[in-house]
Every structure is written in C-alpha cells, then in structure tokens.
C-alpha positions as CSV (number, residue, x, y, z in Angstrom):
1,M,0.0,0.0,0.0
2,P,1.4,3.5,-0.8
3,E,2.2,5.7,2.1
4,T,-0.5,8.1,3.4
5,A,1.8,11.0,2.6
6,Q,1.2,10.3,-1.1
7,I,-2.4,11.2,-0.8
8,Q,-3.0,14.6,-2.4
9,L,-3.8,17.1,0.4
10,D,-6.2,19.9,-0.3
11,P,-4.2,23.2,-0.1
12,R,-7.3,25.0,1.2
13,R,-8.2,22.5,3.9
14,W,-7.3,24.8,6.8
15,K,-9.6,27.5,5.4
16,A,-12.3,24.9,5.0
17,L,-11.8,23.9,8.7
18,A,-12.7,27.5,9.8
19,F,-16.0,27.4,8.0
20,I,-16.8,23.8,9.2
21,A,-16.0,25.0,12.7
22,I,-18.4,27.9,12.4
23,A,-21.2,25.6,11.3
24,Q,-20.5,23.1,14.1
25,L,-20.5,25.8,16.7
26,M,-23.9,27.0,15.4
27,V,-25.4,23.5,15.7
28,V,-23.9,22.7,19.1
29,L,-24.8,26.0,20.8
30,D,-28.3,25.8,19.4
31,A,-28.9,22.9,21.7
32,T,-28.6,25.1,24.7
33,I,-29.1,28.7,23.6
34,V,-32.9,28.3,23.4
35,N,-33.0,27.0,27.0
36,I,-32.0,30.4,28.4
37,A,-34.6,32.1,26.2
38,L,-37.5,29.6,26.9
39,P,-39.1,31.5,29.8
40,S,-39.4,34.7,27.7
41,A,-40.6,32.9,24.6
42,Q,-43.2,31.0,26.7
43,S,-44.6,34.2,28.1
44,D,-44.6,36.1,24.8
45,L,-46.4,33.4,22.8
46,G,-48.6,32.1,25.6
47,I,-47.2,28.6,25.6
48,S,-48.5,26.4,28.4
49,D,-46.3,24.8,31.0
50,A,-47.3,21.4,29.6
51,N,-46.3,22.3,26.1
52,R,-43.1,24.3,26.7
53,Q,-40.9,21.1,26.7
54,W,-41.8,20.7,23.0
55,V,-39.6,23.7,22.2
56,I,-36.7,21.5,23.2
57,T,-38.2,18.1,22.3
58,A,-39.2,19.0,18.7
59,Y,-35.6,19.8,17.9
60,A,-34.2,16.8,19.7
61,L,-36.7,14.4,18.1
62,A,-36.0,15.6,14.5
63,F,-32.3,15.9,15.0
64,G,-31.7,12.6,16.8
65,G,-34.2,10.6,14.7
66,L,-32.8,11.7,11.3
67,L,-29.0,11.8,11.9
68,L,-28.3,8.4,10.4
69,F,-30.4,9.4,7.4
70,G,-28.5,12.7,7.1
71,G,-25.2,10.9,7.2
72,R,-26.2,8.5,4.5
73,I,-27.5,11.4,2.3
74,A,-24.1,13.1,2.8
75,D,-22.3,9.9,1.6
76,L,-24.7,9.6,-1.4
77,W,-25.1,13.2,-2.6
78,G,-21.7,14.5,-1.5
79,R,-20.7,16.1,1.8
80,K,-20.1,19.6,0.5
81,R,-23.6,19.6,-1.1
82,A,-25.2,18.2,2.1
83,F,-23.2,20.7,4.2
84,T,-24.3,23.7,2.2
85,L,-28.0,22.6,1.9
86,G,-28.0,21.9,5.7
87,L,-26.7,25.4,6.4
88,I,-29.2,27.1,4.1
89,G,-32.1,25.1,5.6
90,F,-31.0,25.8,9.1
91,A,-30.8,29.5,8.5
92,G,-34.4,29.4,6.9
93,A,-35.7,27.5,9.9
94,S,-34.1,29.9,12.3
95,T,-35.7,32.8,10.5
96,L,-39.1,31.2,11.0
97,G,-38.4,30.6,14.6
98,G,-37.3,34.2,15.3
99,A,-40.4,35.5,13.5
100,A,-42.8,33.0,15.2
101,A,-46.2,34.6,15.8
102,N,-47.6,31.6,17.7
103,E,-46.8,28.4,19.5
104,A,-47.3,26.2,16.4
105,M,-45.0,28.3,14.2
106,L,-42.2,28.1,16.9
107,L,-42.5,24.4,17.3
108,G,-42.5,23.8,13.6
109,A,-39.4,25.9,13.2
110,R,-37.6,24.0,15.9
111,A,-38.5,20.7,14.2
112,L,-37.1,22.1,10.9
113,Q,-33.9,23.2,12.6
114,G,-33.5,19.6,13.8
115,V,-34.1,18.2,10.3
116,F,-31.5,20.4,8.7
117,G,-29.1,20.0,11.6
118,A,-29.3,16.2,11.1
119,L,-28.1,16.8,7.5
120,L,-25.4,19.4,8.5
121,A,-23.8,17.8,11.5
122,P,-22.6,14.5,10.0
123,A,-21.6,16.2,6.7
124,A,-19.3,18.6,8.7
125,L,-17.5,15.8,10.6
126,S,-17.2,13.6,7.6
127,L,-15.7,16.4,5.6
128,L,-12.9,16.6,8.2
129,T,-12.5,12.9,8.0
130,V,-11.8,12.8,4.2
131,M,-9.9,16.1,4.0
132,F,-7.5,15.7,6.9
133,T,-5.6,12.4,6.4
134,E,-2.1,13.3,7.6
135,P,-1.9,12.2,11.3
136,R,-0.5,15.4,12.9
137,E,-2.8,17.7,10.9
138,R,-5.7,15.4,11.7
139,A,-4.9,15.8,15.4
140,K,-4.9,19.6,15.2
141,A,-8.1,19.7,13.1
142,F,-10.0,17.3,15.4
143,G,-8.6,19.2,18.4
144,I,-10.4,22.3,17.2
145,Y,-13.5,20.4,16.3
146,G,-13.5,18.6,19.7
147,A,-13.2,21.8,21.6
148,I,-16.2,23.3,19.8
149,A,-18.2,20.1,20.2
150,G,-17.4,20.0,23.9
151,G,-17.7,23.7,24.8
152,G,-20.3,24.9,22.3
153,G,-23.2,24.1,24.7
154,A,-21.7,26.4,27.4
155,V,-21.1,29.1,24.8
156,G,-24.8,28.8,23.9
157,L,-25.7,29.5,27.6
158,I,-23.5,32.6,27.6
159,L,-24.8,33.9,24.2
160,G,-28.4,33.0,25.1
161,G,-28.1,35.0,28.3
162,F,-26.8,38.1,26.5
163,L,-29.3,38.0,23.8
164,T,-32.3,37.4,26.1
165,E,-31.3,40.0,28.7
166,Y,-30.3,42.8,26.4
167,L,-32.2,42.2,23.1
168,D,-35.0,39.7,22.8
169,W,-35.5,36.0,22.9
170,R,-36.1,36.0,19.1
171,W,-32.4,36.8,18.6
172,T,-31.5,33.4,19.9
173,F,-32.9,32.2,16.6
174,F,-31.8,35.1,14.4
175,V,-28.2,34.8,15.6
176,N,-27.9,31.6,13.5
177,I,-28.4,33.4,10.2
178,P,-25.0,35.2,10.0
179,F,-23.3,32.0,11.2
180,A,-25.0,30.0,8.4
181,I,-24.4,32.6,5.7
182,V,-20.7,32.9,6.4
183,A,-20.2,29.1,6.6
184,A,-22.3,28.5,3.4
185,I,-20.3,31.1,1.4
186,G,-17.1,29.7,2.7
187,A,-18.1,26.2,1.9
188,F,-19.1,27.1,-1.7
189,F,-15.8,28.7,-2.5
190,V,-13.3,26.9,-0.3
191,I,-14.4,23.3,0.5
192,R,-13.4,20.5,-1.9
193,E,-14.0,16.9,-1.0
194,P,-12.0,14.0,-2.5
195,A,-13.6,12.7,-5.7
196,G,-14.5,9.0,-5.6
197,S,-15.3,9.0,-1.9
198,R,-19.1,8.9,-2.3
199,N,-21.2,5.8,-1.7
200,S,-23.2,5.2,-4.9
201,N,-25.4,2.4,-3.5
202,G,-29.1,3.2,-3.6
203,L,-30.9,4.5,-0.5
204,D,-32.0,1.9,2.0
205,I,-35.7,3.0,2.5
206,P,-36.7,0.2,5.0
207,G,-33.5,1.1,7.0
208,V,-34.4,4.8,7.0
209,I,-37.9,4.2,8.2
210,L,-36.9,1.7,11.0
211,A,-33.9,3.8,12.2
212,T,-35.8,7.1,12.2
213,L,-38.9,5.6,14.0
214,G,-36.6,3.7,16.4
215,L,-34.5,6.6,17.4
216,V,-37.5,9.0,17.7
217,S,-39.2,6.4,20.0
218,L,-36.1,6.2,22.1
219,V,-35.6,9.9,22.5
220,Y,-39.3,10.6,23.0
221,G,-39.5,7.8,25.6
222,F,-36.9,9.5,27.8
223,T,-38.6,12.8,27.3
224,R,-42.0,11.4,28.4
225,A,-40.2,9.6,31.3
226,A,-39.2,13.0,32.7
227,S,-42.8,14.3,32.6
228,D,-45.0,11.1,33.1
229,G,-42.7,8.9,35.1
230,W,-40.8,5.7,34.1
231,A,-43.6,3.4,34.9
232,S,-46.3,5.1,32.8
233,N,-47.9,3.1,30.0
234,V,-46.8,5.6,27.4
235,T,-43.2,5.6,28.5
236,I,-43.0,1.8,28.6
237,G,-44.7,1.5,25.2
238,L,-42.2,3.9,23.6
239,F,-39.2,2.0,25.0
240,V,-40.6,-1.4,23.8
241,A,-41.3,0.1,20.4
242,A,-37.8,1.5,20.2
243,V,-36.2,-1.9,21.0
244,V,-38.4,-3.7,18.5
245,L,-37.7,-1.1,15.7
246,L,-34.0,-1.0,16.3
247,V,-33.6,-4.8,16.5
248,A,-35.5,-5.0,13.2
249,F,-33.2,-2.3,11.8
250,V,-30.1,-4.3,12.6
251,L,-31.7,-7.4,11.0
252,V,-32.5,-5.4,7.8
253,E,-29.0,-3.9,7.7
254,S,-27.4,-7.3,7.8
255,K,-29.4,-8.4,4.7
256,V,-29.7,-5.4,2.3
257,R,-27.1,-4.7,-0.4
258,G,-26.7,-1.0,0.4
259,P,-27.4,-0.6,4.1
260,L,-28.2,2.8,5.7
261,L,-25.7,1.8,8.5
262,P,-23.2,-0.8,7.3
263,L,-22.7,-3.0,10.3
264,R,-18.9,-3.0,9.6
265,V,-18.9,0.6,11.0
266,L,-20.2,-0.7,14.4
267,A,-18.4,-4.0,14.4
268,D,-15.0,-2.4,15.0
269,R,-14.6,-2.6,18.8
270,N,-12.7,0.7,18.9
271,R,-15.5,2.7,17.2
272,G,-18.1,0.8,19.2
273,G,-16.3,1.7,22.4
274,V,-16.2,5.4,21.4
275,Y,-19.9,5.6,20.5
276,L,-20.9,4.0,23.9
277,S,-18.4,5.8,26.1
278,L,-19.2,9.2,24.4
279,G,-22.9,8.7,24.7
280,L,-22.6,7.9,28.4
281,A,-20.3,10.9,29.1
282,V,-22.8,13.2,27.4
283,I,-25.6,11.8,29.7
284,A,-23.5,13.1,32.6
285,M,-22.6,16.5,31.0
286,F,-26.1,17.4,29.8
287,G,-27.6,16.8,33.2
288,L,-24.9,18.9,34.8
289,F,-25.6,21.9,32.5
290,L,-29.2,21.7,33.5
291,F,-28.5,21.5,37.3
292,L,-25.8,24.2,37.3
293,T,-28.0,26.6,35.4
294,Y,-30.8,26.2,37.9
295,Y,-28.5,26.3,40.8
296,L,-26.8,29.5,39.8
297,Q,-30.0,31.3,38.7
298,I,-32.6,30.1,41.2
299,V,-30.5,29.3,44.3
300,K,-27.6,31.8,43.9
301,G,-29.7,34.4,42.2
302,Y,-27.4,34.9,39.2
303,S,-28.7,36.8,36.1
304,P,-28.8,35.0,32.7
305,V,-25.6,36.8,31.6
306,R,-23.8,36.2,34.9
307,T,-24.8,32.5,34.7
308,G,-23.4,32.3,31.2
309,F,-20.1,33.8,32.3
310,A,-20.0,31.4,35.2
311,F,-19.6,28.5,32.7
312,L,-16.6,30.1,31.0
313,P,-14.0,28.2,33.1
314,M,-15.5,24.9,31.9
315,V,-15.3,26.1,28.3
316,A,-11.7,27.3,28.8
317,G,-10.9,23.9,30.3
318,M,-12.4,22.0,27.3
319,I,-10.5,24.1,24.8
320,T,-7.2,23.6,26.7
321,G,-7.8,19.9,27.2
322,S,-8.7,19.4,23.6
323,T,-6.1,21.6,21.8
324,Q,-3.2,21.5,24.2
325,I,-3.4,18.0,25.7
326,G,-5.4,15.8,23.4
327,A,-4.2,17.2,20.1
328,R,-0.5,17.2,21.2
329,L,-0.5,13.7,22.5
330,M,-2.9,12.0,20.1
331,T,-0.2,11.0,17.6
332,R,2.0,9.7,20.5
333,L,-0.3,7.9,22.8
334,S,-3.1,5.4,22.2
335,P,-6.7,6.9,22.5
336,R,-7.4,4.9,25.7
337,L,-4.5,6.6,27.5
338,L,-6.2,10.0,26.8
339,M,-9.8,9.1,27.0
340,A,-9.9,7.0,30.2
341,P,-7.9,9.5,32.3
342,G,-10.0,12.3,30.7
343,F,-13.3,10.7,31.8
344,A,-11.7,9.9,35.2
345,L,-10.6,13.6,35.7
346,A,-14.1,14.8,34.7
347,A,-15.5,12.3,37.3
348,V,-13.3,13.9,40.0
349,G,-14.7,17.3,39.0
350,M,-18.2,16.0,39.2
351,L,-17.4,14.4,42.6
352,I,-16.6,17.9,43.9
353,L,-20.0,19.1,42.9
354,T,-21.7,16.4,45.0
355,Q,-20.7,18.6,48.0
356,M,-22.9,21.4,46.7
357,Q,-24.9,23.3,49.4
358,T,-27.2,26.3,49.2
359,D,-24.4,28.6,50.5
360,S,-21.5,27.0,48.6
361,S,-18.9,29.4,47.2
362,Y,-18.6,29.7,43.5
363,F,-14.8,30.1,43.7
364,G,-14.5,27.4,46.4
365,L,-16.6,24.7,44.8
366,V,-18.1,25.4,41.4
367,L,-14.9,26.9,39.8
368,P,-12.5,24.1,40.6
369,A,-15.1,21.5,39.6
370,Q,-15.7,23.2,36.3
371,I,-11.9,23.4,35.5
372,L,-11.4,19.7,36.1
373,L,-14.6,18.8,34.2
374,G,-13.5,20.9,31.2
375,L,-9.9,19.6,31.1
376,G,-11.1,16.0,31.5
377,M,-13.9,16.2,28.9
378,G,-11.7,18.2,26.4
379,T,-8.9,15.7,26.7
380,A,-11.3,12.7,26.2
381,F,-13.5,14.3,23.4
382,M,-10.6,15.1,21.1
383,P,-9.3,11.6,20.4
384,A,-12.9,10.2,20.7
385,M,-14.1,12.4,17.8
386,S,-11.1,11.4,15.7
387,L,-11.2,7.7,16.6
388,A,-14.9,7.5,15.8
389,T,-14.2,8.1,12.1
390,Y,-10.6,6.7,12.1
391,G,-10.1,3.8,9.6
392,V,-13.5,4.0,8.0
393,Q,-13.8,3.6,4.3
394,P,-14.3,6.9,2.5
395,R,-17.8,5.9,1.4
396,D,-18.8,5.3,5.1
397,A,-17.4,8.6,6.4
398,G,-20.8,10.3,6.6
399,V,-22.7,7.5,8.4
400,A,-19.7,7.0,10.8
401,S,-19.9,10.7,11.6
402,A,-23.6,10.5,12.0
403,M,-23.1,7.8,14.7
404,V,-21.0,10.2,16.7
405,N,-23.7,12.8,16.7
406,T,-26.4,10.2,17.3
407,S,-24.6,8.9,20.4
408,Q,-24.3,12.5,21.7
409,Q,-27.9,13.5,20.9
410,V,-29.5,10.3,22.4
411,G,-27.1,10.7,25.3
412,G,-28.2,14.3,25.8
413,A,-31.9,13.3,25.8
414,I,-31.3,10.4,28.2
415,G,-29.2,12.6,30.5
416,T,-31.7,15.4,30.8
417,A,-34.6,13.0,31.5
418,L,-32.7,10.4,33.7
419,L,-30.9,12.8,36.0
420,N,-33.8,15.3,36.2
421,T,-36.1,12.5,37.3
422,I,-33.5,11.3,39.9
423,A,-33.1,14.9,41.2
424,A,-36.8,15.4,41.5
425,S,-37.3,12.1,43.3
426,A,-34.5,12.9,45.8
427,A,-35.9,16.4,46.4
428,T,-39.3,15.0,47.1
429,T,-37.9,12.5,49.6
430,W,-35.9,15.2,51.3
431,I,-39.0,17.4,51.6
432,T,-41.0,14.6,53.2
433,S,-38.3,13.7,55.8
434,H,-37.5,17.4,56.7
435,A,-41.0,18.8,56.7
436,A,-40.7,19.9,60.3
437,Q,-37.9,22.3,59.3
438,A,-40.1,24.2,56.8
439,P,-41.5,26.8,59.2
440,T,-38.0,27.6,60.6
441,L,-36.2,27.9,57.3
442,G,-38.9,29.7,55.4
443,K,-40.6,28.7,52.2
444,V,-37.8,29.8,49.7
445,A,-34.9,28.5,51.7
446,F,-36.6,25.2,52.3
447,A,-37.4,24.8,48.6
448,N,-33.8,25.7,47.7
449,Q,-32.3,23.1,50.2
450,A,-34.6,20.4,48.7
451,A,-33.6,21.3,45.2
452,V,-29.8,21.3,46.0
453,H,-30.2,18.0,47.8
454,G,-31.8,16.6,44.6
455,Y,-29.0,18.1,42.4
456,A,-26.3,16.5,44.5
457,A,-28.1,13.1,44.5
458,A,-28.3,13.2,40.7
459,I,-24.7,14.3,40.3
460,W,-23.6,11.2,42.3
461,W,-25.1,9.2,39.4
462,A,-23.3,11.4,36.9
463,V,-20.0,10.5,38.7
464,G,-20.8,6.8,38.3
465,I,-21.6,7.3,34.7
466,L,-18.3,9.0,33.9
467,V,-16.4,6.2,35.8
468,L,-18.3,3.7,33.6
469,S,-17.3,5.6,30.5
470,A,-13.6,5.3,31.6
471,V,-14.1,1.5,32.2
472,I,-15.7,1.0,28.7
473,V,-12.7,2.8,27.1
474,I,-10.2,0.6,28.9
475,T,-12.3,-2.5,28.0
476,F,-13.1,-1.9,24.4
477,I,-10.5,0.5,22.9
478,N,-7.2,-1.2,22.1
479,T,-5.9,0.6,19.1
480,G,-2.5,2.3,19.1
481,H,-1.9,6.0,18.5
482,Q,-3.6,7.5,15.5
483,G,-0.5,7.8,13.4
484,G,-1.3,5.4,10.6
485,N,-3.7,5.6,7.7
486,P,-6.8,7.3,9.0
487,V,-9.1,6.9,6.0
488,A,-9.7,3.2,5.1
489,V,-9.7,-0.1,6.9
490,P,-7.6,-2.7,5.2
491,G,-9.2,-6.0,4.4
492,E,-12.8,-5.0,4.0
493,E,-14.5,-6.5,1.0
494,G,-14.9,-3.9,-1.8
495,E,-12.7,-1.5,0.0
496,Q,-11.4,1.6,-1.8
497,D,-7.8,2.1,-0.8
498,A,-7.4,5.5,0.9
499,A,-4.1,6.2,-0.9
500,A,-5.8,5.7,-4.2
501,I,-8.3,8.5,-3.6
502,P,-8.3,10.5,-6.9
503,A,-7.6,14.2,-7.2
504,L,-9.9,16.6,-5.4
505,A,-13.2,17.5,-7.0
506,H,-14.7,20.9,-7.0
C-alpha cells in the first residue's frame, strides 16, 4: 500500500476547517441557547407549562431521529452539497423561529432546525475525515473540532443570556443566520472533498424508516419519562417500540445490499467503544448543564448573563484539554491513554459538585469542579471524535460521523430525563423527611435546600456514569496511537484504498 503522505492534500483544507468549525458551533450552541430564552418565549407566545418542553423536544426528536439518514445522504449526494444545503435550511428554519407569531410556528421551526441539523452535523464531521488524512494535521483539526463540540453548549448559555437579557428571545434564533451565511459562502468557495469517496449504493428505505422511528421512539421515551414517570404506559410503550424497531433495523441492515448503517462501522470494537463511552459521558454532562444553570440562577440568584459567564472556566478547560493536551498527545499515545484519564478527571470534577450546598462558594466549589470537568472532557473528546471516524472507508465517512452525533444526541436526551427524574425524586424524599424544618427555614430557603439535595443526588449518578465511560474505554479500545492511515480499513470487501483516492473534486 502506498504511504499516506502520497495522498493529495487539499491546499485549502485549513480555510475549510474554519467554515466547518463555524457551522459546528452553530449546531452545538443551538442545543442550549434556546434553554435560556425559553421562559421569555413561553410568556410572549402564551405557551402552556405542559407544552413548553416541546420547544426543546421538537428539535431533539427531529435531530436525533434523522441523523443516520442525514449521514447517508451526505455519503450519497456529496458532503459539500449536504453541508451547504443543511446550512441554508438551518438559516431558513431559524428565521421562521425568530419570526414566530404563535406556538405552532415556533415548534414547527424547531423541528425544521432539527431536520437540517441532522443533515449538516454528519456532513461537517465527515468532511474533516476525508480532508485531513495526515496524522499530525488530523490531530490539530480534530482538536479544534472537539473543543467546539465540547464547549459549544456552554457558549450557547452565555450567548443566550446576553441576547435574552439585552435584546429579545427572538435573537437566539436570528443569531444563527449570520453563522449560516458565512459558513455557506465559505463552503461554496473553499471546500473541496476528495472525488471518488461517495457511496453510490441506492438509498435503503426500510432502514431509513426503521432507524428514524426507532430513534424517535427512544428519544421521545426518555422525554416522556421525565414528565409522566418511568412506569407510565406511554413511556414503557415507547421503549418497547424503540427496542423492536432498532432490532428490526439491525436485521434489515445485515441483509440489504446498500445498508443505511453498514454493520462494519459498528463491528469495529474501537469505534463501538467510542460511541458507547461518548454517549454515556454526554448523559452526565447534559444533566450537569441543567442543574448548574438552575443552581446558579434560582438558588444563587445569578442573572442569565452572569450564569453564562460562570460557565466560562469549563469552556476554557475544554479548549485547553482538547487543543493543548489531546491534540499534542494523540499521535504519540493510544486513545485509551487519553480518553480513560480524561473521563476519570471529569468524574473527579463531578465528585466535587456532590458537596454542593445552598451557601457554597462559586470560587471554592463550582470553579475548581468546572476546570477539572472541562480539562477532562476536552482531553477525552478530542481523540474520541477522531477515533470514531478513524479507519472508515471513505464511502462510510458520513454515516460513521452520524453515529458520533447520534450517540451525543441520544445521550443528551437520556441525561436530561434520567438525571432530572433522579433529582426530582430525591428532592421530594428530602421534603417529606424534613417537613418539620419548613417553618424555621422559610418557604424559599426550604425549597432551595430540597432542590440542591436533589441536584447532589443526581450528580452522584453522573460521577458513576463517567467512571463507567472510563471503564468502557479501557475494556473496548485497544488501538495504538492514531498515526497510521486514518481513512480506510484494510481487508474490507470492496474497499477503496485510501491512498488511491483521486484528485480533489470541486
């Protein structure tokens, strides 16, 4: 096999990375930016308490349910085309959301954002996969991408706080438009993907239907669990449907000629370990974002903007861990020696937060915990993002990238529902056992103590989940450092040798 260095490298790949990074930041921050604006939007449009969750759920359902389909479309149509179309569609959906005159229009816009996000996100990651093939450059590129993927949610909280407090909730939608326009123009003029790397097999319609319905049932099941309880008939029915549909999906994929998700992508133990450990880690992180936001605003009385700035140390830690630790060591150490310690360090940061009290100091408790969490997750995310698409055949790059986003999206939905339910149950138990203290403490202080007790109980679970992520990394991931051929797996039937990828196509 020719050396990887003989593959023609795109001279404009670093400019392309800048526009891919802008698009990725837009998608990631959109998952949290609306959370800050939700109370204002609910009041303005007269959305009921029962329906307000749909502003978040409509996006999560469409995004999580269609990601595999979006990744397959990117492989089939071309990643640049899918990337550009996703940006234009996302901008259009954001315009509708910002101009929403009623509840139905807002919910429809959020669902549309999810649809185009499901096309955009896997196209962005798969473009990096096929454009950056030299190991050291790949490490730097994925370091930047990993930092954005890890810290974008916290950036969304900061930006959402500013826009909601000083402008209007509608600007949490309108802000996406300049992001999308800049990234789309840059993509059109700068991005070139390697020719011959598309998957020309026909679209697997049964796979699309089964995967989409299965993932929607799974994400919606966890959403309903948060509102209706884990034992409700609707929740159980949705989980049963998800299992049946996803098992049927795997059976179909093993039989059809051009599967939506080639099982060879999942069969690799290293990629499987990444998808599982990353999904679990996101469960812990999404729950933490929710609890810290409420703790700082409700218990500590922070404004939306101050809350956003309070998350900056975590963002800085993620960027440092991703670009200064992960990227520098990725070509020297095996991924397990970065990911496992990274998740373990994040677990230590989470452990500090289990000591949270109503009068805890931000600088004494929250700040050191955030720094450890950021450093740990940044160090782990970077090699995880790269390894998830490392060694895939060029024709599978889109769907392998979609699996990364799917594990994160499903993990986020599970984390919000699971940890929120645990926190609510623990708070209720505390209220029952400490009812005699209510008159002494006062109504507000009593409610705050109950809430903080619930947060701490749920964060203990998050500690355990991060430790489990580290164990999975040690158990499943056994590859060496990512210094070999990152584009194709030798020995696969019908494989297209990475070094034989033709000249770049415009």
